[in-house]
N, C-alpha and C positions, 0 to 999 in steps of 0.2 A: 584455460580460464573460462569460467561459466558466463560471466557478464563482463564485457569490455566496453568501456566508454572512452573513446580516444579523441582528445582535442576538440571537444564539442563547444561551439559558440552559437549564440542566438541573439540577433538584433531585431528589435521591434520598433518601427517608426524612428529609426536612428539611435535608439537606446540599446546598449549592450546589457542583456539580462543574464546571459551566460558567457563566460570569458575563458576559453581554452581549458575546459574541465576534462581531466582524465581520471577515471576510476576503474579499478580492477576488483572484481568480486568473485570469490570462490563459491562453488555450489554448496548450499547449506549454511552459508554465512549470514549473519544479521549485521547490517550496516545502518547506522543512524546518521541522518543528515541534520545537523543542528545549525540554526541560524535565525536571525530576526526576520520578521515579515518583509517580503520584498528582496530577500537575499538571493533568490534563484532556486530554492529547494523544490518548489512545486514545478517550476519550469523544467528542471532536470528530470523529475519523474515523468512529466508529460512527454519529454523526448524519448525516454526509455520505453514508454508505453506506445510510442509511435503516433502520438496525438498532435505533434508539431514537427515541422521540418527544420532541422538545425541549419543555421547559415553555413556552418562548416563542421567537419569532423564525422566520425562514424560510431555506430553502436552495434555490437554483436551480442547475441544471446545463444549459447551453445554453438558457437562458431557459425551462426547464421545471422545475416544482417537484419536490422530493424529498419524498415522503410515506411515513411509516412504514407498513409492511405492504403497499405497492403496488409495482408494477414500477418499476425505476429508469429514468430517462429516457435513459441511455446505457449502453453496454457497459462494465462496470467490473471491474477486477481488484483483489483485496483480500487483504492479509495482516493479520489482526488477532489479536493475542495468539498463542497456541500453534497452529501449523498442524496440522490434523487429516488424517491419511491412513489408508487401510486397510492395516494391518500385514501381512496375509496376501497382499497384492498386491505386485507389483514396482513400482519407481518408474515405469516406463513404463506399466504397467497402470493405475496410479492416474491418470496424466495422460490416458490414453485414456478412462477411465471418466468423468472430468470433461468431456472434450471431447464425449462422446456426448450430453450434454444439448442442445447446440446444433449439434454437428457442423460447426463453423466453420473448422477447420484440418485439415490432413493429418497423418498419422503422421510423414511426413518432416519437416514443420515442427516438430513437437513434439520430435523427436530433435535437430533443429538447435538448438533452444533449450536442450535439455539439454547439448549440446556447448558452447554459449556459456557456460554456467555450470559446465562442467567435471565433469558427472556422467553423461555418456553411457556411460562404461565401467561404470556401476553400474545401467544401465537394466533389466537382468534380475535384479537382486538384490532380494529382498523387503525392503520398507520396515522391517520389524521389525529388520533387521540394519543399518539406516542409523544413522550417528552423528547427533548433534544438528546439526552443521554441514551434513551431507548433506541432512537433512530441510529445513533452512532454504534451501538451494540449490534443492531441489525445489519448495518453496513459492514462491520467487521466479519459477521457470519458469512455474508455473501462473498467477501473477498477470499475466504478459505474453504467454503463448503464443497466446492467441486474439485478439491484436492489439487489446486493450482500449484505448479512447481516454482513459480516466481510471483511474489506478492509485493505490491507497492502501496504503502500506507502514508497518506498525507494528513498530518495532524490527527492521528487516530485517538489521542487521549482527550480531545475536545469534548467537554460536557460529561465526561465519565466521572462517576463518584469513586470512592475508595474501593468498593467491591468491583466495579467495572475495571479499574486499573489492575487489580490483582488478577482478575480473570483474563485480561488481555495479556499480561506478562506470562501467565501460565500457558496460554495458548501459543504465544510466540516461542516459548521454550519447547513445547511439545512438537510444534511444526518444524522447528529447527532440527530436532532429533530425527524427524522423518526425512530430512534432506531438503526441506523447502528453503529457498533463498528469499530473504526478506529485506526490503529497504524501507526505512521509516523516516519520514521528514517531520521534524518537530522543532518548536522553539523551546521545548522543555524536555531535554534529553534525560534529565534526572528521573522522569516518570517511567522511562523504559528501563526496567531492572532485569537485564539479561546478561549473565556473566560472560565475559569475553567478547562482547559486541564491540565493533569498531565504530568510533564516532568521528565523523568528518565535519569540521567546522567550516561553514560556507558563509561568505560575506561578499557583497557586491558581485555576485555571479562567479565567484572562484573559490577554490578550496584553500583555506588559510591555515589549517592544522589538522592533525590526526591524533586520536587517543584511543587506547584499548582499555575498556572498563575492567574492573577487578572481578 
């Protein structure tokens, strides 16, 4: 099993935000976490990304443990809550700045990913002038551009217009075909149009049901 979430719980100031959640995800699978605001979707992604320490339970990726405060076992792309960029930099400059950390992809590859999400024409525009939808497209690019093998997307459809949704769904399917494992947290699972995706319904910090899309 590529991703194993086993009996994860998390309490914050006496409130249970995750309650004994167990999820198994195969490599190359797309799993959508659907639920209302405050249901625990984002907190679960945070736990998988090693950004919080669970009160109990374990998480493993590729048979290696995820430990809070330590390096992740795999290259991971993440959008959690509001994406943050340097407003005085252009869209391309922001992505090049992020790529400088590992220097894992070329400038041409980054521009290619911007083109796939329909924002290449704004690559030299400062992010301060980006709309919310353009910022979201830029965030999606950064989550995939370094060929990350596991990608966590928290409400990626926020502020996307019809063209943005089409491009996102095309990107998800293309990345899945490459073997990328993707978890999507959303209150609007109908916007994620990927055949065969597994939808987990989360409510009050626990999984309430499972559905496989047509």
